[in-house]
N, C-alpha and C positions, 0 to 999 in steps of 0.2 A: 183393679189397678189403682194404685195410690198416686196422687198428684201432690206436688208441693206448690201450693198457690199462696202467694204472699200479697197482702193488701197494705198499701201505704196509707194507714189510718190518718195520719196527720195531714197529708195532702187532700184526702177526701173531706176532712173537716174544714180545712181552709177554703176549699172550693164551695162547700155548703154555706159557709159564712159569707163568702164573696157574693154568691147568688142571692142570699137573703137580703143583703144590703143593696144589691143591684135592683131587686124588686121592691125596695123601700118598705120592707116588712120589719117590724120590731120583733124581738124575741117572743114577746107575749102574743102577738098576732100569729106568728108562725106556729107557736105551741098550740094555739086554739085550732088552727087549720089542720095541723098534723094529728091532733087528738092526743097530745102528750102534755105533761105539766111544764110550766115555765122552768122550774128547777131542773127537770130532765133535759130540756133544751139547752139550758145554760151549761150543764155538765157535759153534754155532747159537744158544744162549741169550745169548751175548755180542753177537749181531747180525751176526756175520761173514757176508759175502756170498760167501765163498770155498768153502763146502761145496756139494756137487753138489745139483742139484734132486732127484734120486732119493733122496738121504739125507734131505733136508728133508721130502719127501713122506712118507717112512717115519715120521719123528718126528710130523708133523702128523696122520697117520692114527691113530696110537696114542692121540692126544689128542682124536679126534673132530673134527678140523679139516680134513676133506677138501674 
């Protein structure tokens, strides 16, 4: 069975940025905690669709957005 599942990437990124700031984490701190590079985190927060799903999930997990 095929399903048409759509993800609003921009809303997810906006929520992630909001939570990072709410937790008073810098991009560098969150990158270290998530195990990704700061440039990767920056690309994620800019809404880039070119980062791997694995890295995006690491970032989202650290912010409680599993």
